[in-house]
C-alpha positions as CSV (number, residue, x, y, z in Angstrom):
1,M,-84.5,35.2,-25.6
2,T,-85.6,32.5,-26.9
3,K,-86.1,31.0,-30.4
4,R,-88.1,28.1,-31.5
5,Y,-88.7,26.7,-34.6
6,G,-91.6,24.3,-34.8
7,E,-90.5,22.3,-32.0
8,K,-87.0,22.8,-32.3
9,V,-85.5,25.1,-29.6
10,V,-83.0,27.2,-31.9
11,V,-82.5,29.7,-28.8
12,D,-83.5,28.7,-25.3
13,D,-83.9,31.2,-22.1
14,L,-80.5,33.5,-23.4
15,A,-79.1,36.4,-22.2
16,F,-75.6,38.3,-21.8
17,T,-74.8,42.0,-22.6
18,V,-71.9,43.2,-24.9
19,R,-70.1,45.9,-24.1
20,P,-68.4,48.8,-25.9
21,G,-64.9,49.1,-25.4
22,C,-63.4,45.4,-25.7
23,V,-63.9,43.1,-28.5
24,T,-66.3,40.2,-27.2
25,G,-65.8,37.5,-29.4
26,F,-68.6,35.1,-29.6
27,L,-68.4,31.3,-29.7
28,G,-69.9,27.9,-29.7
29,P,-69.7,24.3,-31.4
30,N,-72.2,24.7,-35.4
31,G,-75.3,24.9,-35.1
32,A,-74.9,26.2,-30.7
33,G,-77.2,29.0,-32.1
34,K,-75.0,32.2,-32.8
35,S,-76.4,33.1,-36.5
36,T,-79.2,32.7,-35.2
37,T,-79.5,35.3,-32.1
38,M,-77.1,38.0,-34.2
39,R,-79.9,37.8,-36.8
40,M,-82.4,38.7,-33.8
41,M,-79.6,41.8,-32.7
42,L,-80.7,43.4,-35.9
43,G,-84.4,43.0,-36.3
44,L,-83.9,39.8,-38.9
45,D,-85.4,37.4,-37.4
46,R,-87.9,38.0,-35.0
47,P,-87.3,36.0,-31.4
48,T,-90.8,33.8,-29.8
49,S,-90.1,36.1,-26.8
50,G,-87.7,37.8,-24.8
51,H,-86.4,40.5,-27.3
52,V,-83.0,42.5,-28.2
53,L,-81.5,46.3,-26.8
54,I,-79.5,48.0,-29.1
55,D,-77.9,51.3,-26.4
56,G,-82.0,50.5,-24.5
57,R,-84.4,50.2,-27.8
58,P,-85.4,47.7,-30.3
59,Y,-83.7,48.0,-33.0
60,A,-86.6,48.6,-35.0
61,Q,-87.3,51.3,-33.4
62,L,-83.2,52.7,-34.8
63,K,-83.5,55.8,-36.8
64,E,-80.8,55.9,-39.2
65,P,-79.9,51.8,-38.0
66,L,-76.1,52.0,-39.8
67,R,-75.6,55.0,-37.5
68,H,-75.6,52.5,-34.7
69,I,-75.0,49.7,-35.7
70,G,-72.7,48.1,-38.9
71,A,-72.8,44.4,-39.5
72,L,-71.5,42.0,-41.7
73,L,-73.4,38.4,-41.7
74,D,-73.4,37.2,-45.5
75,A,-70.7,39.5,-47.3
76,K,-72.2,38.0,-50.7
77,A,-75.2,40.1,-49.7
78,M,-74.8,43.4,-52.2
79,H,-76.4,43.6,-55.3
80,G,-74.2,41.8,-57.9
81,G,-75.1,44.3,-60.5
82,R,-74.4,46.8,-59.3
83,S,-70.4,48.6,-58.5
84,A,-69.1,48.5,-54.5
85,Y,-69.6,52.0,-54.8
86,Q,-72.9,52.1,-55.8
87,N,-73.9,49.7,-53.4
88,L,-72.3,52.0,-50.8
89,R,-74.2,54.4,-52.2
90,C,-77.0,53.5,-52.0
91,L,-76.9,52.3,-48.2
92,A,-75.3,55.2,-47.4
93,L,-78.1,57.6,-48.8
94,S,-81.4,55.1,-47.3
95,N,-79.4,57.0,-43.7
96,R,-78.8,59.9,-44.8
97,I,-75.0,59.5,-44.6
98,P,-72.8,61.8,-46.9
99,E,-71.7,60.2,-50.0
100,S,-68.0,61.2,-49.2
101,R,-67.6,58.6,-46.6
102,V,-68.5,55.6,-48.9
103,E,-64.8,56.7,-50.9
104,E,-62.7,56.3,-46.9
105,V,-64.5,53.1,-46.3
106,L,-63.4,52.1,-49.3
107,H,-59.9,53.3,-48.2
108,E,-60.8,52.2,-45.3
109,V,-60.8,48.7,-46.8
110,G,-58.0,48.7,-49.4
111,L,-61.5,49.0,-52.4
112,N,-60.1,51.7,-53.9
113,P,-59.0,50.2,-56.9
114,V,-62.0,48.0,-57.9
115,A,-64.4,50.7,-56.5
116,R,-66.5,50.6,-60.0
117,K,-66.3,46.8,-60.5
118,R,-69.4,45.0,-59.7
119,P,-68.7,42.5,-56.3
120,K,-70.6,39.5,-58.6
121,G,-66.7,39.2,-59.5
122,F,-65.0,39.3,-56.5
123,S,-63.0,36.5,-54.8
124,L,-64.2,36.0,-51.0
125,G,-61.6,38.0,-49.4
126,M,-62.8,40.8,-51.5
127,G,-66.5,40.5,-51.1
128,Q,-65.5,40.0,-47.0
129,R,-63.9,44.2,-47.1
130,L,-66.7,45.4,-48.7
131,G,-69.5,43.5,-46.1
132,I,-67.2,45.1,-43.9
133,A,-67.1,48.6,-45.1
134,A,-70.6,48.5,-45.3
135,A,-70.6,47.6,-41.7
136,L,-68.3,50.7,-40.6
137,L,-70.2,52.8,-43.5
138,G,-72.3,55.3,-40.8
139,D,-69.3,55.3,-38.3
140,P,-71.0,53.1,-36.1
141,E,-70.3,52.6,-32.3
142,I,-71.6,49.2,-32.5
143,V,-69.5,46.9,-35.1
144,L,-70.6,43.5,-34.7
145,L,-69.0,40.5,-37.1
146,D,-69.6,37.3,-38.2
147,E,-67.3,35.3,-39.3
148,P,-65.2,38.0,-40.9
149,V,-61.6,36.3,-41.7
150,N,-63.5,33.7,-44.5
151,G,-61.4,34.7,-47.9
152,L,-58.8,36.7,-46.2
153,D,-55.8,35.9,-46.7
154,P,-52.3,36.5,-44.1
155,E,-52.5,40.2,-44.7
156,G,-55.7,40.7,-44.6
157,I,-56.8,38.5,-41.7
158,H,-54.3,41.0,-39.5
159,W,-56.0,44.2,-40.7
160,I,-59.0,42.9,-39.6
161,R,-57.6,41.4,-36.1
162,T,-55.5,44.9,-36.3
163,L,-58.8,47.4,-37.0
164,M,-61.1,45.2,-34.3
165,R,-58.3,46.5,-31.8
166,R,-58.6,49.2,-32.9
167,L,-62.2,49.9,-32.4
168,A,-62.5,49.0,-29.1
169,S,-60.0,51.3,-28.5
170,Q,-62.1,54.1,-29.1
171,G,-65.0,53.3,-26.7
172,R,-66.7,51.2,-29.5
173,T,-68.4,48.0,-29.1
174,V,-66.9,45.0,-31.0
175,F,-69.0,42.0,-31.1
176,V,-67.6,39.3,-33.9
177,S,-68.0,35.6,-34.3
178,S,-66.1,33.3,-35.0
179,H,-64.5,29.3,-35.7
180,L,-60.7,30.5,-35.8
181,M,-59.4,29.7,-32.7
182,S,-56.3,30.9,-32.7
183,E,-57.8,34.4,-34.2
184,M,-59.9,34.6,-31.3
185,A,-57.2,33.9,-28.6
186,L,-55.3,36.9,-30.5
187,T,-58.2,40.2,-30.7
188,A,-61.2,38.7,-28.2
189,D,-60.7,40.5,-24.2
190,H,-64.0,39.3,-23.2
191,L,-65.7,35.8,-24.0
192,V,-69.6,34.7,-24.2
193,V,-70.2,31.0,-25.2
194,I,-73.7,28.9,-26.4
195,G,-74.2,25.1,-27.4
196,R,-76.9,24.3,-28.5
197,G,-78.9,28.1,-27.9
198,R,-78.0,28.2,-24.1
199,L,-75.2,29.9,-22.8
200,L,-72.2,28.5,-21.2
201,A,-69.8,30.9,-20.5
202,D,-69.6,35.3,-19.8
203,T,-66.5,36.0,-18.7
204,S,-62.9,37.3,-19.8
205,M,-60.6,34.7,-22.0
206,E,-58.2,34.7,-18.7
207,D,-61.0,33.4,-16.6
208,F,-62.4,31.3,-19.6
209,I,-59.4,29.6,-19.7
210,D,-58.1,29.2,-15.8
211,R,-61.8,27.0,-16.0
212,N,-62.3,25.1,-18.3
213,S,-58.4,23.4,-18.6
214,R,-56.0,21.7,-16.7
215,S,-52.7,23.3,-15.7
216,S,-49.9,21.9,-15.4
217,V,-45.9,21.8,-15.5
218,R,-43.3,20.3,-17.0
219,I,-40.2,19.7,-15.6
220,R,-36.8,18.6,-16.5
221,T,-33.9,17.2,-14.9
222,P,-31.0,15.2,-15.4
223,E,-31.6,13.5,-12.3
224,P,-35.1,11.5,-13.6
225,E,-35.3,8.7,-10.7
226,K,-34.2,11.4,-7.9
227,L,-37.4,13.7,-8.5
228,R,-39.5,11.3,-9.2
229,D,-39.2,9.3,-5.0
230,V,-38.7,12.8,-4.0
231,L,-41.9,14.3,-5.4
232,S,-43.8,10.5,-4.6
233,A,-43.4,11.1,-1.1
234,V,-44.8,14.3,-0.5
235,G,-47.8,13.2,-2.9
236,I,-47.3,14.7,-6.4
237,T,-47.7,12.7,-8.7
238,A,-45.4,13.3,-11.8
239,A,-45.9,11.5,-15.4
240,E,-42.7,10.8,-17.0
241,T,-42.9,11.7,-20.8
242,G,-39.1,11.0,-21.9
243,S,-35.6,12.6,-21.4
244,G,-35.8,12.8,-18.1
245,A,-39.1,15.6,-18.2
246,F,-42.2,15.1,-16.3
247,E,-45.7,17.0,-16.5
248,V,-47.3,17.4,-13.3
249,A,-51.1,18.5,-13.0
250,E,-52.3,21.6,-10.9
251,V,-49.2,21.7,-9.2
252,P,-47.8,25.3,-9.1
253,A,-44.1,26.2,-10.4
254,E,-43.1,28.1,-7.0
255,R,-44.3,24.6,-5.3
256,L,-42.0,22.0,-7.2
257,G,-38.6,24.5,-7.3
258,E,-39.0,24.9,-4.2
259,L,-38.8,21.4,-3.7
260,A,-35.7,20.6,-6.2
261,L,-33.8,23.3,-4.9
262,A,-34.5,21.9,-1.4
263,H,-32.9,18.2,-2.7
264,G,-30.5,19.9,-4.4
265,I,-31.8,18.4,-7.1
266,L,-30.3,20.0,-10.7
267,L,-32.9,21.3,-13.7
268,H,-32.7,22.4,-17.0
269,E,-36.4,23.8,-17.3
270,L,-39.2,24.5,-14.7
271,S,-42.4,26.0,-17.6
272,P,-45.6,25.8,-16.4
273,Q,-47.8,25.0,-19.4
274,H,-50.4,26.7,-20.2
275,A,-54.0,25.3,-22.1
276,S,-55.2,26.8,-25.9
277,L,-58.5,28.4,-25.8
278,E,-59.2,26.2,-28.1
279,E,-58.8,22.9,-26.3
280,A,-60.6,25.1,-23.3
281,F,-63.3,25.6,-26.2
282,I,-63.3,21.9,-26.8
283,A,-63.5,20.7,-23.0
284,L,-66.2,23.5,-22.3
285,T,-68.6,22.6,-25.5
286,G,-67.7,18.6,-26.9
287,E,-71.4,18.4,-25.4
288,A,-73.1,20.4,-26.4
289,A,-71.5,19.7,-29.7
290,E,-74.3,19.2,-32.6
291,Y,-71.7,16.4,-34.7
292,R,-69.5,15.2,-31.8
293,T,-66.9,11.9,-33.4
294,G,-65.3,9.7,-30.6
295,P,-62.0,11.4,-29.6
296,L,-63.8,14.0,-29.5
297,A,-66.8,13.2,-27.1
298,A,-62.9,11.6,-25.2
299,T,-61.9,14.6,-24.6
300,A,-65.7,16.2,-23.8
301,A,-65.6,13.7,-21.3
302,S,-62.5,15.6,-19.5
303,G,-63.9,19.0,-19.2
304,R,-66.0,20.6,-18.1
305,D,-77.9,41.8,-17.6
306,G,-78.0,44.6,-18.3
307,I,-76.2,47.4,-17.0
308,A,-76.0,50.7,-17.6
309,P,-74.7,51.7,-20.9
310,Q,-70.8,53.1,-21.3
311,T,-71.6,54.2,-25.0
312,Q,-73.6,51.5,-27.2
313,P,-73.8,48.2,-25.7
314,I,-75.9,45.5,-27.0
315,G,-77.9,42.9,-23.9
316,T,-80.6,39.8,-24.7
317,E,-83.1,39.3,-22.0
318,S,-84.9,35.9,-21.6
């Protein structure tokens, strides 16, 4: 699908499928088109071309949509003059959801004690919890969350992480956008990454990190000069990092260990170094960032549809 505002292309021929049974992270630099894409998924924006299907149907064709897909895009969207309970009750009545479900989701998100209070007085974290309660109200097979951990304390972050994993383990489709790479690394199984409105990656977490980062091994010995000579003799470059330690890129740890053993070199450390999700993300998306600082640009320079639904997938087509 594509979305233009005048001459500006915000989403550019983007196509991917979000599958059930896993947490799919939706990543991209600021201005990449993530929010616009999520709004088009929910029928809040209309694509200039292409379409979005929810289990094979456009959102507008879903009867009682909250029973199919629950979403948190803006926690401040709740009516500030109604109580938390009344906000959820109105949503429930509009989708023929039993009122008893309101109490259940308020308990789920920990807002029972403030159910009769108005959300205009809520903290950011409490507002997020109410928005998540609304997303869960219809017990949907699809949950779409935009920056769900905003304003949450550590306990709240742990709670939403556990919730998303539990929903996915139940076979639901969980699609979540976040700027917190550390949280995505702990939560997501699959990643969809976009930059300047175009698809950059649609792959597993492990494969994404492997493809967009340089592997290395840290090796430490009380005989650094001997080790350096042995590695140099077979064409392996080792970067000295101090205290008898070296970093060796693109050589398996097993190969280095075998060389050390063959030459009688004592090793105190032989450990593969794995890049973080954040490092891999910057390597892939640095050139697509809307605003780049000098150091980020230097870092970036070194880096580089649809299927039959099992439960309730989301598909976007160009």
